N, C-alpha and C positions, 0 to 999 in steps of 0.2 A: 766565450764569448755567446756559446748557445743560450747559456743561462739569462746573459743580458739580454740575446734576441727574444727570448721567452714572455722575459718580464715586458719588455718595452711591445711585446703584442698585447699581453693581458691587458695592461694598462689602458691601450688604446682602444680595445675593445670594451669596455668598461660600462658605456652608455647602454648599449645594446644587450647587456647581459642583465643593468638594471630593470631595460624595459622590460625584458624575459620573466625577470623576477615579480614585476609587479603586475604583470598581465598574468601568470602565477596564480600572485595572491588573490587578484580580483575575482580570477573564478573561485576561487574556495570562500572568500570574502561574503562575496554575493551569492551563496548558497542558501545560505540559514533564511535572508528574508524574503527573495525571489519563491521560494519552495512554499513559505508560508502563505504567501497571499495567492497563489497557486489552488492549494488545496480544498477548499470549497468547492471549487471547478473540479478537479480530480476525484473528489468523494462523489460529486454527483455525477459523474461519468462510469469509474470504478464501483461504485459501492462501497460497504465495508466501512461506514464512521466509528463503527465499535475499535476499528485496527488502528483508525488517524494518529493517536500517538505513536504505532509502532514505527510507521513512516520517522518522524523524526528519533525514534530511540534507536532504530537501527544502526542509521547513517553514523550519529552521535555513539554507540558502543564501540563500533570498530577505529571512529579516531580517536577516542580517547585510548583504549586500549595500545594502538601503535605507535601513537604520537613520539613517546620516549624510545621505544624501537628502533626507528626510522635516523632520529638523531644518533643513534650509536652506529647504524648502519653508515651513515655519513660519514662519519669518525673512521673506519675501518676501509671502506670500498670509495670514498668521494662521495663531495654531495652532486656530481652531475648525472652521474648513474644512477642514484637511489632517486633523485628528486623525477628525473624523466620517468623510471620506470612508475612510481608514485602517479606521478600526470595522464599518463598512459591508462593506470587503472581504474584514476578519476574518471577519465573520459572514455571507457570501455562502459564502467556503471552507469556513466551519463546516458549514453547510447539507447543499453538497455532500458534504464527507467521509463525512455518516450515511446517504447514500444510497449511498453506493459501493458495488459490485456486486463488484470486483477489487482486486488492491493495487496494478497498475498505475493504476486510476483513483484510488484515493485518494491513492497520490502526487502524483499529479496535483492534486486537491484541497488537498493537504496545501501546494502550491505555493503557489497563493492565498492561502490563509489565513496563509502565511508573508510573502507582500507585504502585505498588512493589517496584519500584528504588528509589521511594520519602524515603523510610524507611533504605534502605543500607550505603549510603554514614555518613549522620550523626549519627546514630546510632554505627555505625562501630566504630567511631572516637571519639564517648564518651565513650565505654567500655572502649577504652583503656585507658585513663581520670579517669575512674575507677579505676579499677586493677593496675594500676600502680604509683609510688610516683612521686613528683615530678621530681626530680633528675635524676629518669631513664625514664619518660618521652620523654625526648629530643632525646635520644637514640632510641626508638621505634618508634617515630614519623618520623625517618630516614627511617625505616625500612617501615612506610606506605607510605613514597613519594618516595622508591623505585620502589612499587605497582604501581604508575601511568606510573613512568618511561618504566616500563618492560611491562605492558599494553598497553600502548602507541607505544613501538617501537612492540611488537609484533601483536598488530592487527590487523593493517593491512596487513601487512604479511602472519599471520595465515589467513584472510580472502579470502586475492588472492590467497592462494594455494588451500586454499577448495573450492572458487569457481570454478576454473581453475582445478582440481581433482577430487572431487565428487559432491557437489551440495550447494548453495546458502545455504540452508536450514539445514544443518549443522552451519551456520554460528550462527542460534539460539538453534541449539540441543547443541551445545558446550558447554552449562551454565548448562546445570540438572545435570553431573555426581557430578562440581565443588560445582552447589549450594547446592546437598544431602548429600557431604561431611562437607559444611559449615554449615547446619544447625544440623547434626550429633555431629560436635564438638562442637558446643553451648549447645545442649541436652544434653550431657554427662558432661561437664567440667566446664559450667558457672554456678555458684551459688551465686543466690544475696541475701539480706536482703530487701525488699521492705517496706517502710513509707507507709502506706494508706495515701494519697492526696486526695483532692477535685477536683473532674476534674474542670479544666478551662479551656476549649478549644475555640476557637472565629471559631465557624462554620458560625456565619454571614460574617464576613470579608472573610473567606474561599470562601465561596460561591458567594460573590459580585466580587471576585476578579477574580472566574472562570469565571464568566458572560464577565466581560470585556474583559481578555485578550484571551478568545474565540471569541468575537465578535471581538476583532482588528486582530487578527489572520483570520479570515476569510474575513475580508474587505482587508487584507493585500495581501492574496495570490490569490482570485480571480477576486479582483477588476480591472478593464480594462481587464479583458480576458473574464469572467464569465457575467461579468455587464460593463455597463460604471463607471469612475468614479464620473462624475454628473451626478447623477440619482439618483430617490427616494432608492432605495437598499441602495448603498452606504451611504446616508445622515441617513438613518435609522440605518445603522451598527455603524457607526460613532457616532451618539448618544445616543446610547445604551452603548457603550462603556467609552464616557464619564462619562455618568451618574452613570454608575456601579464605572467608577474607583471615582468620586468622593464620592459616597457614603461610598468605600472601606477607605478614607482618613477619612474621617467622622467617620465611624464605630473606627477605631483604636486608633485615639486622644479619644474616651470615654470608652474603654473597659478595663477590669480589667488586661486579659491578651490578648494583641493584638496579631495578625500573627505577623506584622511587627512595633517591638517601634521603632516610626517615634524621641523620644526624643534623641536617640543617633545620628541621624543626626546635630546633632546643633554643634557636633565637627566637626571642619574644614575638619582635613585630613580622619575622616568617609568616611564624604559627598564626598570628590571626589574621594577615595578609592570605594566608591557603582559607584558611578556614571561612574566612567573608568572601575570598572568590568564590567557595562552592554555592555558599547561600545566594550570592546574586545572580552565580550561574543559574541556578535552579528557578529564580524570578525572570530573568532574562529569555529562558526558553518558555517560560508560561502565556508572557506577553505575547514573544513573537508568534510564538506556534498559533492560538488562539484567538486573541485581538481580530483576526481578517474575517474568522467564523463569527464574532457575534458583530460586526458591523454589515455583515452579510444575511446572516442567519437571523438576527434578530430585530438588527435596526433598518433592512429589507435595501441597503444599498449595495451600489456593484462592486466588483474586483478591483477598478481602478479607486474609487474612494478608499475602500478599506485598503490598499497598499499605501496612499498617503497617510492615514492615520497612525501607520507602523513608521512610514520615514522620519516622522515628527520627533522620533526618538534614536533617528538617527540625526536628526540635526541637533538636538541636544547634545548629546555626545561628546564629536569631535570640538564644538564649542567647549563643553567644559574641559576636556582633555587639553587645550590651549590654555584655559583661565588656571587649572593645576596647576601649571608647573612655574607661574608666576607667584599663585596662593601659598605654594609650599614654601619661597624662598621670604614672601612675605608673612604668614602666619603660622607657619610650621605643617608638617606633615599630619599631625593628631587632628588638628581645627579643619583641616581642609578636609578630610576624610569625613569626620563627624558630621561637616557643611554637606555634603555626598551623601551622608548616611539619614538624614533629615529629607532629601529630595527624593530619597527614595520610596519613604515611608508617607509622602506628600503625595508623589504618583500613585504608590500604589493604595492608598487611602479613597483618591480619585475613581481607580477603577473598581474599588467595590462601592461604590455611591453610582455609580452609573447605571443607568438602564434605558430602555426600547427609545424611550421619548428625548433623553441627551444630546445624541445626535453626534457625526462623527468626530464635530469638533471637540468634543468634552475628552471621546476616546484619544484626539490628537496631544490634547493639551497634559491628559494623563501620562500618556508617551512619551512628553517631551521632558517632564519632570522626572521620569526614571532616566531617560537616555543623562541628564545634566547630573543625576545620582552616580551610573555607570562611570561617566568619565573623571568624575571627581575623584573617584576611589582606584579604578585601575588604572589608572597613570600614575596616583602618590602610589601605590602598591608596588609595580614594576620598580621606582625609583628607588625606595625604601629600601625594597629587598637586594637592589643590584649595589647599595652602598654599605651593606649589612654583613656583604660576603665577600673573602678574596679573589683576586681576580679569576684563578682557577679553578672556583666552585659558584662564577656568577653563571655560567649556562646553565648548568645544572637547576640553582636555584630558581632562575627564571623560568624552566621547562616544566619545575615541579608545579610554578603558580599557575602557570597554562594548562596542564594537565589537570588540576583542581577545578579552573573554572568548566573544562572539558569533561569535567567527572558532574560536575553539575548540574550543567546542559542534561545531561544523559539520564541521571537520576531525578531530574525534574521534568522531563518527558516523559518518565513512566508513572514517576510520582502523579503529577496532576492530571494526566489521561486517564488515572485508574481513579481518582477523584471526579472526575469529569463524567466517567463511564457509570459508576457506582451510583452518584447523584443523580443522573438521568433516567437510571432502571428504577430507581427507589421511586424517584418521581411516578413515573409510566404506571408501575406496580399500585399507587396508590389513589388511583383515578376510580371512581365508582364506577365508570361507565365501562361494561367488558368488552366492549370495542375498540375501547382504546387501551385497556390493559391488553389486549393482542399486541397492539405495538408496541414493536424492539427498539432498541440504539438505533440500528442499521435505517429505522424511518425517517430519522433527520438528511439522508440522503437527497430524497424529496425535497425538503425546505429548502436545500442547500443550491439545488439544482434546477430552481425554477419550475418544479412541477408542485408547488404551493396550489394552485390551481385546479389539480383535478383532484384534492382535499376537500372535505367537509367543512365550512369555518370552523366549525368546534373543534376537527382536528388537525387543522392549520394552527389556531390558537395555542391549544394546547403542547403542539410540536415546540411551539414558538417560546411560550411560557416554559417548558420544560428544560430547554436549550439555556435560554436565560437566566434561571436559576441554578443549575447546575453549572454555569460561566459564571458566577455569581461567586459558587464555592470554590473556585478555583481562585482566582481574586483572593479572596479570603484568606486561603494558603500562603499565595505569592506575596499577602500584606503580614502575614505570621513568619515569611525568610525576612521580608523587610525589618522588622521589629527585631529581629535572631542578628541582623547585620549591626547592626545601628547600637545595641548592648554589647557586640564582642568589640566595637570600635573603641566605644568608652572605655577597655580594658587598656587599651594604650597607654601609654606613660606620657606625663605632660610633655617632658622633654626630648619626644619622639617627633 
């Protein structure tokens, strides 16, 4: 009798639980685009342009390192407590980010934010799988997909408006009321029957992975800027990365409950999907992180316009995701992903050809094509992966693909940040004027902060040219990753 009442109560509360889940997913999804739009203003206020990429890298590092761990914790202790704790940590990080008075503080607070964010996406999706039947999930997943579309469209625009008319600090504080509403919904309306399970968490794998990716990120961001590539420090960081990564693979193959189930990688379609998710993850962070800086610093547009150029990618993505489902049925998985790969190359090539005179419309069109490519490939990957494995492996296989995209974001933020810093420093060092040679990477702060009028015409144009050429190098690397993605997609069998 009690069980029947419990089930009835749980069923009647589902719309409220779904609303709470959607709110939680919204604050996690909007974080990527809203902060990107605000970054030029943050740099102008706090300084530290050389640390630009660490604002993204620190958040993504903790997110990538904890996403699979949170999934396991939710199996042991229940979705509700783990998700609520994750949201609380995220909100504490968001509140502190808004109080930051230096770039170093902001980077540390972003670590806290990322630590909480790792719980939000996987557990929110899992709750939907728990409370809805197989027949209902397709419709509900449509709602969740629309959260990504809405957040991606509103994030850049909202970020631009907050920066221009209020303060960049509200880009972080806007999470607080939404997050508290999500927690209230979960506390009041989500009821779980938790079966006690023996904790099997891959702490050792998580620890060595964190060491490996941290060393690699530090090497990519600071190598060639703070210390030479061919130096003892570079060699030490490379060796630490390699040893920790080899240890990670060794641990994963021997532990009973691995963080990354490598056995799944033996399936050809999953292997290619995971590799391409990594390469497209690098591309995605390169465009979303640095495009607002190009539009504001090189094209001299305001934060709102910069936000709208990024929104174009967010419009292309959900449109292509919707089309992808139909294309998979009509022309197949391989052709759908290859068309997506061509769109990624086209968008990236347009970014490489972009210059100061191109204007924001060029940037928006380039973003749109990349968004179309992302939508076609990512949707096809999820469908393919879930069709390639049995039910009891589906969650792990989907999480592994999400993990690879997060890892691509993390490495991409570090790699492309390192390319930007290295090229900009080399550009300044090549200048014949000694006064200009004395400029540092952080001199870009003035360019982004509207203090360009305080610089001489020569210094202003040199800094602008340096930023433009450095970001051009970033887009060349993005194009290279687009080509790699396409080549891997060609390896798919024609029957797939």
